[in-house]
All heavy atoms as a GROMACS GRO file, in nm:
protein
  554
    1MET      N    1  10.446  12.373  10.046
    1MET     CA    2  10.324  12.315   9.987
    1MET      C    3  10.206  12.345  10.094
    1MET      O    4  10.228  12.333  10.213
    1MET     CB    5  10.348  12.166   9.976
    1MET     CG    6  10.211  12.102   9.920
    1MET     SD    7  10.225  11.920   9.894
    1MET     CE    8  10.372  11.902   9.802
    2LEU      N    9  10.098  12.400  10.038
    2LEU     CA   10   9.991  12.427  10.131
    2LEU      C   11   9.919  12.300  10.168
    2LEU      O   12   9.892  12.211  10.075
    2LEU     CB   13   9.896  12.516  10.062
    2LEU     CG   14   9.935  12.668  10.037
    2LEU    CD1   15   9.829  12.737   9.950
    2LEU    CD2   16   9.957  12.738  10.166
    3ARG      N   17   9.893  12.278  10.296
    3ARG     CA   18   9.819  12.160  10.339
    3ARG      C   19   9.689  12.199  10.395
    3ARG      O   20   9.671  12.310  10.451
    3ARG     CB   21   9.910  12.088  10.449
    3ARG     CG   22  10.030  12.028  10.395
    3ARG     CD   23  10.095  11.954  10.502
    3ARG     NE   24  10.136  12.013  10.617
    3ARG     CZ   25  10.249  12.073  10.651
    3ARG    NH1   26  10.350  12.075  10.550
    3ARG    NH2   27  10.274  12.128  10.757
    4THR      N   28   9.590  12.118  10.380
    4THR     CA   29   9.452  12.137  10.433
    4THR      C   30   9.434  12.058  10.563
    4THR      O   31   9.476  11.932  10.564
    4THR     CB   32   9.354  12.080  10.335
    4THR    OG1   33   9.370  12.149  10.205
    4THR    CG2   34   9.219  12.103  10.375
    5PRO      N   35   9.395  12.110  10.669
    5PRO     CA   36   9.372  12.043  10.789
    5PRO      C   37   9.269  11.928  10.771
    5PRO      O   38   9.162  11.940  10.695
    5PRO     CB   39   9.323  12.150  10.895
    5PRO     CG   40   9.363  12.271  10.844
    5PRO     CD   41   9.367  12.254  10.683
    6VAL      N   42   9.287  11.804  10.838
    6VAL     CA   43   9.189  11.717  10.833
    6VAL      C   44   9.153  11.667  10.971
    6VAL      O   45   9.232  11.679  11.056
    6VAL     CB   46   9.243  11.588  10.746
    6VAL    CG1   47   9.264  11.624  10.595
    6VAL    CG2   48   9.375  11.536  10.798
    7ALA      N   49   9.028  11.613  10.988
    7ALA     CA   50   8.973  11.559  11.116
    7ALA      C   51   9.018  11.414  11.108
    7ALA      O   52   8.967  11.316  11.058
    7ALA     CB   53   8.825  11.583  11.118
    8SER      N   54   9.123  11.395  11.190
    8SER     CA   55   9.180  11.268  11.214
    8SER      C   56   9.254  11.246  11.339
    8SER      O   57   9.314  11.346  11.391
    8SER     CB   58   9.275  11.234  11.086
    8SER     OG   59   9.338  11.106  11.116
    9SER      N   60   9.258  11.123  11.397
    9SER     CA   61   9.328  11.099  11.511
    9SER      C   62   9.484  11.077  11.493
    9SER      O   63   9.563  11.087  11.569
    9SER     CB   64   9.280  10.972  11.601
    9SER     OG   65   9.289  10.872  11.517
   10ASN      N   66   9.512  11.072  11.353
   10ASN     CA   67   9.655  11.028  11.320
   10ASN      C   68   9.717  11.134  11.236
   10ASN      O   69   9.830  11.161  11.245
   10ASN     CB   70   9.646  10.894  11.237
   10ASN     CG   71   9.789  10.832  11.213
   10ASN    OD1   72   9.879  10.879  11.290
   10ASN    ND2   73   9.802  10.749  11.122
   11LEU      N   74   9.630  11.190  11.138
   11LEU     CA   75   9.681  11.289  11.041
   11LEU      C   76   9.641  11.431  11.077
   11LEU      O   77   9.511  11.452  11.116
   11LEU     CB   78   9.644  11.268  10.901
   11LEU     CG   79   9.647  11.118  10.853
   11LEU    CD1   80   9.598  11.108  10.704
   11LEU    CD2   81   9.777  11.063  10.868
   12ARG      N   82   9.738  11.533  11.077
   12ARG     CA   83   9.688  11.664  11.113
   12ARG      C   84   9.653  11.741  10.984
   12ARG      O   85   9.540  11.827  10.972
   12ARG     CB   86   9.800  11.747  11.175
   12ARG     CG   87   9.772  11.887  11.204
   12ARG     CD   88   9.869  11.944  11.297
   12ARG     NE   89   9.843  11.891  11.448
   12ARG     CZ   90   9.936  11.865  11.521
   12ARG    NH1   91  10.075  11.873  11.493
   12ARG    NH2   92   9.900  11.826  11.638
   13SER      N   93   9.731  11.736  10.864
   13SER     CA   94   9.703  11.811  10.749
   13SER      C   95   9.754  11.739  10.631
   13SER      O   96   9.847  11.654  10.645
   13SER     CB   97   9.760  11.947  10.751
   13SER     OG   98   9.889  11.953  10.777
   14VAL      N   99   9.702  11.765  10.509
   14VAL     CA  100   9.738  11.688  10.391
   14VAL      C  101   9.744  11.796  10.277
   14VAL      O  102   9.669  11.886  10.259
   14VAL     CB  103   9.629  11.586  10.347
   14VAL    CG1  104   9.669  11.516  10.220
   14VAL    CG2  105   9.615  11.489  10.473
   15GLY      N  106   9.858  11.779  10.189
   15GLY     CA  107   9.874  11.868  10.086
   15GLY      C  108   9.915  11.775   9.967
   15GLY      O  109   9.959  11.667   9.978
   16TYR      N  110   9.890  11.833   9.840
   16TYR     CA  111   9.913  11.758   9.712
   16TYR      C  112   9.955  11.863   9.601
   16TYR      O  113   9.894  11.958   9.584
   16TYR     CB  114   9.797  11.677   9.673
   16TYR     CG  115   9.811  11.583   9.562
   16TYR    CD1  116   9.895  11.471   9.567
   16TYR    CD2  117   9.764  11.622   9.430
   16TYR    CE1  118   9.916  11.393   9.461
   16TYR    CE2  119   9.774  11.533   9.330
   16TYR     CZ  120   9.864  11.420   9.337
   16TYR     OH  121   9.884  11.342   9.234
   17ASP      N  122  10.060  11.812   9.537
   17ASP     CA  123  10.099  11.892   9.419
   17ASP      C  124  10.083  11.798   9.298
   17ASP      O  125  10.155  11.693   9.274
   17ASP     CB  126  10.252  11.919   9.432
   17ASP     CG  127  10.306  12.003   9.311
   17ASP    OD1  128  10.243  12.014   9.208
   17ASP    OD2  129  10.415  12.058   9.308
   18PRO      N  130   9.985  11.830   9.213
   18PRO     CA  131   9.948  11.748   9.100
   18PRO      C  132  10.058  11.752   8.992
   18PRO      O  133  10.072  11.641   8.913
   18PRO     CB  134   9.812  11.806   9.036
   18PRO     CG  135   9.810  11.935   9.104
   18PRO     CD  136   9.887  11.938   9.234
   19GLN      N  137  10.126  11.859   8.979
   19GLN     CA  138  10.238  11.869   8.876
   19GLN      C  139  10.346  11.761   8.904
   19GLN      O  140  10.396  11.694   8.808
   19GLN     CB  141  10.298  12.002   8.870
   19GLN     CG  142  10.202  12.110   8.853
   19GLN     CD  143  10.216  12.171   8.715
   19GLN    OE1  144  10.322  12.165   8.662
   19GLN    NE2  145  10.115  12.245   8.667
   20THR      N  146  10.387  11.735   9.026
   20THR     CA  147  10.496  11.643   9.061
   20THR      C  148  10.431  11.520   9.129
   20THR      O  149  10.515  11.423   9.166
   20THR     CB  150  10.587  11.710   9.164
   20THR    OG1  151  10.522  11.733   9.286
   20THR    CG2  152  10.660  11.833   9.109
   21GLN      N  153  10.300  11.508   9.144
   21GLN     CA  154  10.234  11.399   9.207
   21GLN      C  155  10.292  11.367   9.342
   21GLN      O  156  10.314  11.255   9.382
   21GLN     CB  157  10.244  11.260   9.127
   21GLN     CG  158  10.157  11.282   9.001
   21GLN     CD  159  10.143  11.149   8.926
   21GLN    OE1  160  10.234  11.079   8.902
   21GLN    NE2  161  10.022  11.116   8.888
   22THR      N  162  10.312  11.468   9.430
   22THR     CA  163  10.379  11.470   9.560
   22THR      C  164  10.269  11.497   9.659
   22THR      O  165  10.190  11.596   9.651
   22THR     CB  166  10.488  11.565   9.578
   22THR    OG1  167  10.595  11.542   9.480
   22THR    CG2  168  10.551  11.548   9.722
   23LEU      N  169  10.243  11.391   9.750
   23LEU     CA  170  10.152  11.404   9.858
   23LEU      C  171  10.233  11.425   9.979
   23LEU      O  172  10.334  11.364  10.016
   23LEU     CB  173  10.084  11.261   9.867
   23LEU     CG  174   9.992  11.259   9.991
   23LEU    CD1  175   9.862  11.335   9.956
   23LEU    CD2  176   9.950  11.105  10.010
   24GLU      N  177  10.183  11.533  10.055
   24GLU     CA  178  10.259  11.568  10.178
   24GLU      C  179  10.158  11.566  10.289
   24GLU      O  180  10.050  11.608  10.292
   24GLU     CB  181  10.308  11.717  10.170
   24GLU     CG  182  10.387  11.761  10.278
   24GLU     CD  183  10.457  11.910  10.255
   24GLU    OE1  184  10.542  11.913  10.165
   24GLU    OE2  185  10.409  12.002  10.316
   25ILE      N  186  10.209  11.495  10.405
   25ILE     CA  187  10.119  11.465  10.511
   25ILE      C  188  10.199  11.502  10.639
   25ILE      O  189  10.302  11.476  10.672
   25ILE     CB  190  10.087  11.311  10.520
   25ILE    CG1  191  10.004  11.274  10.396
   25ILE    CG2  192  10.010  11.282  10.650
   25ILE    CD1  193   9.964  11.128  10.386
   26GLU      N  194  10.118  11.581  10.720
   26GLU     CA  195  10.166  11.611  10.868
   26GLU      C  196  10.098  11.539  10.955
   26GLU      O  197   9.981  11.528  10.948
   26GLU     CB  198  10.141  11.768  10.886
   26GLU     CG  199  10.182  11.813  11.033
   26GLU     CD  200  10.145  11.945  11.067
   26GLU    OE1  201  10.056  12.015  10.994
   26GLU    OE2  202  10.187  11.995  11.165
   27PHE      N  203  10.179  11.466  11.038
   27PHE     CA  204  10.102  11.382  11.139
   27PHE      C  205  10.093  11.439  11.269
   27PHE      O  206  10.155  11.537  11.301
   27PHE     CB  207  10.192  11.246  11.150
   27PHE     CG  208  10.186  11.158  11.022
   27PHE    CD1  209  10.283  11.174  10.930
   27PHE    CD2  210  10.098  11.062  11.020
   27PHE    CE1  211  10.281  11.103  10.810
   27PHE    CE2  212  10.088  10.977  10.905
   27PHE     CZ  213  10.196  10.999  10.811
   28ILE      N  214   9.988  11.393  11.346
   28ILE     CA  215   9.969  11.453  11.476
   28ILE      C  216  10.088  11.438  11.566
   28ILE      O  217  10.119  11.535  11.642
   28ILE     CB  218   9.847  11.377  11.545
   28ILE    CG1  219   9.718  11.389  11.472
   28ILE    CG2  220   9.838  11.418  11.700
   28ILE    CD1  221   9.661  11.526  11.473
   29SER      N  222  10.172  11.337  11.546
   29SER     CA  223  10.297  11.327  11.616
   29SER      C  224  10.406  11.434  11.585
   29SER      O  225  10.499  11.448  11.661
   29SER     CB  226  10.358  11.181  11.596
   29SER     OG  227  10.381  11.176  11.453
   30GLY      N  228  10.377  11.504  11.472
   30GLY     CA  229  10.470  11.621  11.443
   30GLY      C  230  10.552  11.588  11.320
   30GLY      O  231  10.600  11.696  11.274
   31GLY      N  232  10.554  11.473  11.277
   31GLY     CA  233  10.642  11.455  11.160
   31GLY      C  234  10.569  11.495  11.034
   31GLY      O  235  10.448  11.494  11.027
   32VAL      N  236  10.649  11.546  10.935
   32VAL     CA  237  10.601  11.582  10.795
   32VAL      C  238  10.656  11.497  10.697
   32VAL      O  239  10.789  11.485  10.689
   32VAL     CB  240  10.606  11.721  10.762
   32VAL    CG1  241  10.559  11.765  10.630
   32VAL    CG2  242  10.550  11.819  10.868
   33TYR      N  243  10.591  11.429  10.609
   33TYR     CA  244  10.639  11.347  10.506
   33TYR      C  245  10.585  11.369  10.368
   33TYR      O  246  10.477  11.415  10.360
   33TYR     CB  247  10.603  11.206  10.550
   33TYR     CG  248  10.667  11.138  10.670
   33TYR    CD1  249  10.630  11.168  10.799
   33TYR    CD2  250  10.793  11.055  10.662
   33TYR    CE1  251  10.698  11.118  10.906
   33TYR    CE2  252  10.849  11.006  10.768
   33TYR     CZ  253  10.792  11.040  10.894
   33TYR     OH  254  10.864  10.980  11.015
   34GLN      N  255  10.675  11.361  10.279
   34GLN     CA  256  10.631  11.358  10.132
   34GLN      C  257  10.637  11.221  10.068
   34GLN      O  258  10.741  11.155  10.093
   34GLN     CB  259  10.737  11.460  10.056
   34GLN     CG  260  10.703  11.599  10.104
   34GLN     CD  261  10.798  11.692  10.016
   34GLN    OE1  262  10.893  11.644   9.958
   34GLN    NE2  263  10.753  11.817  10.008
   35TYR      N  264  10.522  11.178  10.000
   35TYR     CA  265  10.520  11.060   9.915
   35TYR      C  266  10.525  11.090   9.780
   35TYR      O  267  10.454  11.196   9.732
   35TYR     CB  268  10.393  10.986   9.977
   35TYR     CG  269  10.393  10.957  10.113
   35TYR    CD1  270  10.359  11.049  10.217
   35TYR    CD2  271  10.431  10.825  10.154
   35TYR    CE1  272  10.359  11.016  10.344
   35TYR    CE2  273  10.441  10.789  10.296
   35TYR     CZ  274  10.407  10.888  10.392
   35TYR     OH  275  10.408  10.848  10.524
   36PHE      N  276  10.589  11.022   9.698
   36PHE     CA  277  10.614  11.050   9.557
   36PHE      C  278  10.548  10.959   9.457
   36PHE      O  279  10.514  10.851   9.489
   36PHE     CB  280  10.764  11.047   9.528
   36PHE     CG  281  10.846  11.124   9.637
   36PHE    CD1  282  10.919  11.063   9.735
   36PHE    CD2  283  10.848  11.264   9.619
   36PHE    CE1  284  10.997  11.147   9.819
   36PHE    CE2  285  10.915  11.336   9.704
   36PHE     CZ  286  10.990  11.282   9.814
   37ASN      N  287  10.507  11.019   9.340
   37ASN     CA  288  10.435  10.942   9.243
   37ASN      C  289  10.313  10.892   9.280
   37ASN      O  290  10.270  10.776   9.248
   37ASN     CB  291  10.530  10.829   9.191
   37ASN     CG  292  10.666  10.889   9.119
   37ASN    OD1  293  10.671  10.984   9.060
   37ASN    ND2  294  10.769  10.837   9.171
   38VAL      N  295  10.237  10.978   9.359
   38VAL     CA  296  10.099  10.945   9.405
   38VAL      C  297  10.007  10.999   9.320
   38VAL      O  298   9.996  11.126   9.288
   38VAL     CB  299  10.072  10.988   9.547
   38VAL    CG1  300   9.937  10.973   9.597
   38VAL    CG2  301  10.180  10.951   9.653
   39PRO      N  302   9.924  10.908   9.250
   39PRO     CA  303   9.810  10.954   9.148
   39PRO      C  304   9.713  11.045   9.222
   39PRO      O  305   9.684  11.036   9.334
   39PRO     CB  306   9.742  10.831   9.102
   39PRO     CG  307   9.839  10.710   9.135
   39PRO     CD  308   9.927  10.767   9.257
   40ALA      N  309   9.654  11.139   9.150
   40ALA     CA  310   9.556  11.234   9.196
   40ALA      C  311   9.441  11.161   9.254
   40ALA      O  312   9.377  11.192   9.352
   40ALA     CB  313   9.511  11.327   9.092
   41GLY      N  314   9.412  11.044   9.199
   41GLY     CA  315   9.296  10.969   9.253
   41GLY      C  316   9.317  10.919   9.390
   41GLY      O  317   9.221  10.914   9.469
   42VAL      N  318   9.436  10.889   9.421
   42VAL     CA  319   9.473  10.835   9.569
   42VAL      C  320   9.469  10.954   9.655
   42VAL      O  321   9.395  10.940   9.777
   42VAL     CB  322   9.615  10.776   9.565
   42VAL    CG1  323   9.649  10.744   9.704
   42VAL    CG2  324   9.614  10.662   9.479
   43TYR      N  325   9.509  11.066   9.615
   43TYR     CA  326   9.497  11.193   9.699
   43TYR      C  327   9.338  11.224   9.730
   43TYR      O  328   9.302  11.246   9.836
   43TYR     CB  329   9.558  11.312   9.630
   43TYR     CG  330   9.522  11.445   9.703
   43TYR    CD1  331   9.550  11.482   9.840
   43TYR    CD2  332   9.445  11.537   9.615
   43TYR    CE1  333   9.521  11.604   9.886
   43TYR    CE2  334   9.410  11.654   9.668
   43TYR     CZ  335   9.437  11.676   9.804
   43TYR     OH  336   9.405  11.812   9.860
   44GLN      N  337   9.263  11.218   9.619
   44GLN     CA  338   9.121  11.247   9.630
   44GLN      C  339   9.052  11.137   9.723
   44GLN      O  340   8.968  11.178   9.795
   44GLN     CB  341   9.060  11.246   9.482
   44GLN     CG  342   9.112  11.373   9.398
   44GLN     CD  343   9.084  11.357   9.264
   44GLN    OE1  344   9.034  11.255   9.208
   44GLN    NE2  345   9.120  11.459   9.191
   45GLY      N  346   9.094  11.017   9.708
   45GLY     CA  347   9.047  10.905   9.805
   45GLY      C  348   9.078  10.934   9.948
   45GLY      O  349   8.992  10.914  10.025
   46LEU      N  350   9.197  10.984   9.964
   46LEU     CA  351   9.235  11.002  10.099
   46LEU      C  352   9.153  11.125  10.158
   46LEU      O  353   9.105  11.120  10.274
   46LEU     CB  354   9.386  11.058  10.109
   46LEU     CG  355   9.440  11.100  10.235
   46LEU    CD1  356   9.429  10.988  10.347
   46LEU    CD2  357   9.576  11.147  10.224
   47MET      N  358   9.135  11.225  10.083
   47MET     CA  359   9.060  11.352  10.131
   47MET      C  360   8.898  11.319  10.149
   47MET      O  361   8.849  11.371  10.226
   47MET     CB  362   9.077  11.466  10.039
   47MET     CG  363   9.221  11.511  10.033
   47MET     SD  364   9.288  11.550  10.191
   47MET     CE  365   9.209  11.696  10.227
   48SER      N  366   8.862  11.227  10.064
   48SER     CA  367   8.709  11.187  10.080
   48SER      C  368   8.681  11.072  10.160
   48SER      O  369   8.560  11.035  10.193
   48SER     CB  370   8.650  11.173   9.945
   48SER     OG  371   8.706  11.061   9.874
   49ALA      N  372   8.785  11.013  10.221
   49ALA     CA  373   8.772  10.894  10.304
   49ALA      C  374   8.699  10.922  10.435
   49ALA      O  375   8.721  11.027  10.498
   49ALA     CB  376   8.906  10.819  10.340
   50ALA      N  377   8.618  10.823  10.487
   50ALA     CA  378   8.553  10.839  10.615
   50ALA      C  379   8.653  10.840  10.721
   50ALA      O  380   8.646  10.921  10.819
   50ALA     CB  381   8.448  10.724  10.630
   51SER      N  382   8.756  10.764  10.700
   51SER     CA  383   8.880  10.770  10.803
   51SER      C  384   9.006  10.789  10.715
   51SER      O  385   9.044  10.700  10.641
   51SER     CB  386   8.885  10.631  10.870
   51SER     OG  387   9.012  10.624  10.945
   52HIS      N  388   9.064  10.904  10.744
   52HIS     CA  389   9.180  10.951  10.673
   52HIS      C  390   9.298  10.843  10.711
   52HIS      O  391   9.383  10.813  10.619
   52HIS     CB  392   9.215  11.085  10.702
   52HIS     CG  393   9.120  11.191  10.665
   52HIS    ND1  394   9.077  11.215  10.523
   52HIS    CD2  395   9.031  11.268  10.743
   52HIS    CE1  396   8.978  11.295  10.527
   52HIS    NE2  397   8.963  11.346  10.648
   53GLY      N  398   9.310  10.824  10.841
   53GLY     CA  399   9.414  10.741  10.883
   53GLY      C  400   9.403  10.603  10.830
   53GLY      O  401   9.516  10.536  10.793
   54LYS      N  402   9.289  10.541  10.819
   54LYS     CA  403   9.264  10.409  10.772
   54LYS      C  404   9.312  10.401  10.623
   54LYS      O  405   9.368  10.313  10.577
   54LYS     CB  406   9.129  10.360  10.801
   54LYS     CG  407   9.100  10.212  10.762
   54LYS     CD  408   8.952  10.170  10.804
   54LYS     CE  409   8.925  10.039  10.776
   54LYS     NZ  410   8.800   9.990  10.817
   55TYR      N  411   9.262  10.509  10.558
   55TYR     CA  412   9.292  10.506  10.419
   55TYR      C  413   9.435  10.529  10.384
   55TYR      O  414   9.500  10.447  10.302
   55TYR     CB  415   9.217  10.632  10.357
   55TYR     CG  416   9.237  10.631  10.198
   55TYR    CD1  417   9.126  10.574  10.118
   55TYR    CD2  418   9.340  10.682  10.139
   55TYR    CE1  419   9.150  10.571   9.973
   55TYR    CE2  420   9.363  10.692   9.994
   55TYR     CZ  421   9.265  10.643   9.914
   55TYR     OH  422   9.270  10.636   9.777
   56PHE      N  423   9.498  10.596  10.462
   56PHE     CA  424   9.649  10.610  10.457
   56PHE      C  425   9.715  10.476  10.467
   56PHE      O  426   9.800  10.434  10.403
   56PHE     CB  427   9.706  10.727  10.557
   56PHE     CG  428   9.852  10.722  10.581
   56PHE    CD1  429   9.930  10.779  10.472
   56PHE    CD2  430   9.910  10.646  10.683
   56PHE    CE1  431  10.074  10.772  10.498
   56PHE    CE2  432  10.050  10.655  10.688
   56PHE     CZ  433  10.117  10.714  10.604
   57HIS      N  434   9.685  10.410  10.582
   57HIS     CA  435   9.750  10.272  10.620
   57HIS      C  436   9.718  10.176  10.503
   57HIS      O  437   9.806  10.095  10.473
   57HIS     CB  438   9.716  10.234  10.749
   57HIS     CG  439   9.773  10.299  10.860
   57HIS    ND1  440   9.900  10.291  10.899
   57HIS    CD2  441   9.728  10.408  10.943
   57HIS    CE1  442   9.942  10.372  10.998
   57HIS    NE2  443   9.832  10.446  11.036
   58GLN      N  444   9.593  10.175  10.455
   58GLN     CA  445   9.566  10.076  10.361
   58GLN      C  446   9.617  10.102  10.212
   58GLN      O  447   9.640  10.016  10.129
   58GLN     CB  448   9.423  10.059  10.350
   58GLN     CG  449   9.352   9.997  10.476
   58GLN     CD  450   9.202   9.978  10.469
   58GLN    OE1  451   9.141  10.032  10.390
   58GLN    NE2  452   9.155   9.898  10.567
   59ASN      N  453   9.629  10.234  10.167
   59ASN     CA  454   9.653  10.265  10.034
   59ASN      C  455   9.791  10.350  10.007
   59ASN      O  456   9.822  10.360   9.896
   59ASN     CB  457   9.528  10.354   9.983
   59ASN     CG  458   9.396  10.271   9.980
   59ASN    OD1  459   9.384  10.179   9.905
   59ASN    ND2  460   9.330  10.304  10.084
   60ILE      N  461   9.842  10.398  10.112
   60ILE     CA  462   9.955  10.499  10.094
   60ILE      C  463  10.089  10.450  10.170
   60ILE      O  464  10.204  10.442  10.102
   60ILE     CB  465   9.930  10.629  10.123
   60ILE    CG1  466   9.822  10.683  10.041
   60ILE    CG2  467  10.042  10.729  10.114
   60ILE    CD1  468   9.746  10.812  10.092
   61LYS      N  469  10.074  10.402  10.302
   61LYS     CA  470  10.189  10.384  10.380
   61LYS      C  471  10.304  10.301  10.321
   61LYS      O  472  10.422  10.336  10.316
   61LYS     CB  473  10.146  10.332  10.524
   61LYS     CG  474  10.264  10.317  10.607
   61LYS     CD  475  10.214  10.270  10.741
   61LYS     CE  476  10.329  10.272  10.849
   61LYS     NZ  477  10.284  10.220  10.973
   62ASN      N  478  10.275  10.180  10.273
   62ASN     CA  479  10.374  10.096  10.223
   62ASN      C  480  10.368  10.092  10.063
   62ASN      O  481  10.433   9.993  10.008
   62ASN     CB  482  10.351   9.954  10.283
   62ASN     CG  483  10.383   9.958  10.420
   62ASN    OD1  484  10.473  10.013  10.478
   62ASN    ND2  485  10.282   9.890  10.506
   63ALA      N  486  10.303  10.176  10.003
   63ALA     CA  487  10.284  10.174   9.856
   63ALA      C  488  10.370  10.270   9.776
   63ALA      O  489  10.396  10.244   9.654
   63ALA     CB  490  10.145  10.192   9.818
   64TYR      N  491  10.436  10.375   9.843
   64TYR     CA  492  10.495  10.484   9.778
   64TYR      C  493  10.630  10.524   9.844
   64TYR      O  494  10.644  10.505   9.978
   64TYR     CB  495  10.405  10.610   9.770
   64TYR     CG  496  10.277  10.577   9.684
   64TYR    CD1  497  10.164  10.556   9.759
   64TYR    CD2  498  10.286  10.584   9.548
   64TYR    CE1  499  10.036  10.530   9.688
   64TYR    CE2  500  10.168  10.566   9.472
   64TYR     CZ  501  10.046  10.534   9.540
   64TYR     OH  502   9.936  10.510   9.479
   65SER      N  503  10.734  10.550   9.768
   65SER     CA  504  10.853  10.591   9.833
   65SER      C  505  10.826  10.741   9.890
   65SER      O  506  10.736  10.812   9.857
   65SER     CB  507  10.963  10.613   9.726
   65SER     OG  508  10.932  10.708   9.634
   66TYR      N  509  10.895  10.769   9.998
   66TYR     CA  510  10.880  10.897  10.082
   66TYR      C  511  11.001  10.935  10.149
   66TYR      O  512  11.113  10.862  10.137
   66TYR     CB  513  10.778  10.869  10.192
   66TYR     CG  514  10.823  10.763  10.304
   66TYR    CD1  515  10.881  10.809  10.413
   66TYR    CD2  516  10.811  10.620  10.278
   66TYR    CE1  517  10.939  10.726  10.502
   66TYR    CE2  518  10.842  10.527  10.377
   66TYR     CZ  519  10.908  10.587  10.481
   66TYR     OH  520  10.961  10.492  10.573
   67ARG      N  521  10.996  11.058  10.195
   67ARG     CA  522  11.106  11.108  10.286
   67ARG      C  523  11.040  11.192  10.387
   67ARG      O  524  10.928  11.258  10.364
   67ARG     CB  525  11.200  11.187  10.205
   67ARG     CG  526  11.142  11.330  10.144
   67ARG     CD  527  11.259  11.408  10.070
   67ARG     NE  528  11.176  11.531  10.019
   67ARG     CZ  529  11.241  11.616   9.954
   67ARG    NH1  530  11.364  11.634   9.938
   67ARG    NH2  531  11.166  11.728   9.920
   68ARG      N  532  11.111  11.205  10.503
   68ARG     CA  533  11.062  11.294  10.608
   68ARG      C  534  11.126  11.421  10.568
   68ARG      O  535  11.241  11.450  10.566
   68ARG     CB  536  11.115  11.236  10.746
   68ARG     CG  537  11.062  11.337  10.859
   68ARG     CD  538  11.098  11.272  10.995
   68ARG     NE  539  11.050  11.366  11.098
   68ARG     CZ  540  11.012  11.326  11.211
   68ARG    NH1  541  11.006  11.197  11.243
   68ARG    NH2  542  10.972  11.420  11.299
   69ILE      N  543  11.044  11.536  10.588
   69ILE     CA  544  11.098  11.671  10.564
   69ILE      C  545  11.089  11.749  10.684
   69ILE      O  546  11.139  11.866  10.702
   69ILE     CB  547  11.019  11.750  10.446
   69ILE    CG1  548  10.867  11.757  10.475
   69ILE    CG2  549  11.050  11.654  10.325
   69ILE    CD1  550  10.807  11.856  10.376
   70GLY      N  551  11.009  11.718  10.795
   70GLY     CA  552  10.997  11.794  10.918
   70GLY      C  553  10.957  11.709  11.027
   70GLY      O  554  10.932  11.594  11.015
   0.00000   0.00000   0.00000
């Protein structure tokens, strides 16, 4: 999945597949995680948020199932 770099102290890059509603996040710490059944609006909110890390913690972290892929 192609990811877009983001300006964040926590997240390095973010990708999204609208067909499968899979959100992929690469963290500064090096881990890459996929979050499942994430609506497009949540992805758009993440990308337009003033703080990507804060949005992630408030709206994604404990709300969706995930797996580490890298």
